[in-house]
C-alpha positions as CSV (number, residue, x, y, z in Angstrom):
1,X,-17.1,26.2,100.7
2,X,-15.2,24.1,103.0
3,X,-15.3,20.1,103.5
4,X,-15.9,19.0,106.3
5,X,-13.7,15.4,107.6
6,X,-15.2,13.2,109.7
7,X,-13.3,10.6,111.5
8,X,-14.6,7.7,111.2
9,X,-15.9,6.6,114.8
10,X,-17.9,9.6,114.0
11,X,-19.3,8.5,111.1
12,X,-19.8,4.7,113.0
13,X,-21.6,7.0,115.7
14,X,-23.4,8.4,113.2
15,X,-25.0,5.2,111.8
16,X,-25.8,3.5,114.7
17,X,-27.8,6.4,116.2
18,X,-29.5,5.9,112.5
19,X,-29.7,2.3,113.3
20,X,-31.6,3.2,116.5
21,X,-34.7,4.6,114.5
22,X,-35.6,7.6,117.0
23,X,-34.7,10.1,114.6
24,X,-35.4,10.2,110.7
25,X,-31.9,10.1,108.4
26,X,-32.7,14.0,107.3
27,X,-32.8,15.0,111.6
28,X,-29.6,13.3,111.9
29,X,-27.5,14.5,109.1
30,X,-28.7,18.3,110.0
31,X,-27.8,17.7,113.3
32,X,-24.2,16.1,112.3
33,X,-23.6,18.5,109.5
34,X,-23.2,16.4,106.7
35,X,-26.2,16.1,103.1
36,X,-28.0,12.4,103.2
37,X,-26.0,11.7,100.2
38,X,-22.8,11.6,102.3
39,X,-24.9,9.3,105.0
40,X,-26.2,7.1,102.9
41,X,-22.6,6.7,101.0
42,X,-20.7,6.3,104.1
43,X,-23.5,3.0,105.3
44,X,-22.7,1.5,102.1
45,X,-19.2,1.4,103.0
46,X,-18.8,0.8,106.8
47,X,-22.2,-0.5,106.8
48,X,-22.7,-2.6,110.5
49,X,-19.4,-1.8,111.6
50,X,-18.1,-1.1,115.2
51,X,-15.6,1.5,116.7
52,X,-13.6,-1.6,117.3
53,X,-13.7,-2.7,114.1
54,X,-12.6,0.5,112.8
55,X,-9.6,0.7,114.8
56,X,-8.8,-2.8,114.0
57,X,-9.0,-2.0,110.6
58,X,-6.7,1.6,110.7
59,X,-3.9,-1.1,112.6
60,X,-4.2,-3.1,109.8
61,X,-3.7,-0.8,107.3
62,X,-0.6,1.3,109.2
63,X,1.2,-2.3,109.5
64,X,0.7,-2.8,105.7
65,X,2.1,0.2,104.7
66,X,5.1,-1.2,106.9
67,X,5.6,-4.4,105.4
68,X,5.2,-3.1,101.7
69,X,8.0,-0.6,102.6
70,X,10.1,-3.2,104.0
71,X,9.5,-5.4,100.7
72,X,10.2,-2.3,98.9
73,X,13.4,-2.5,100.8
74,X,14.5,-5.4,100.2
75,X,13.7,-5.5,96.9
76,X,15.9,-3.0,95.6
77,X,18.6,-4.8,97.5
78,X,17.8,-7.7,95.4
79,X,17.9,-5.8,92.5
80,X,21.2,-3.7,93.6
81,X,23.0,-7.1,94.3
82,X,22.1,-8.9,90.8
83,X,23.1,-5.8,89.1
84,X,27.0,-6.4,91.0
85,X,27.1,-10.1,90.6
86,X,26.2,-9.3,86.6
87,X,29.2,-6.9,86.4
88,X,31.6,-9.4,88.4
89,X,30.9,-12.3,85.2
């Protein structure tokens, strides 16, 4: 069985629809195509998150990856320089 990938924006929209209380969780999940267990897991993970916060979080995650890559490159350069200096002694 193929698993679906829902975007964070879609998940947040589902959670916001559930907070309105117009439909039951089971009906929303049936319309959305997910299980109630997934809904409750997403609610635990995302809580009261807004779409703007999701975009900001995604941007921060990308920035974090970029900074970690820079730090890793600098560390390799420093270790290489230390080895060269140790050989000169």
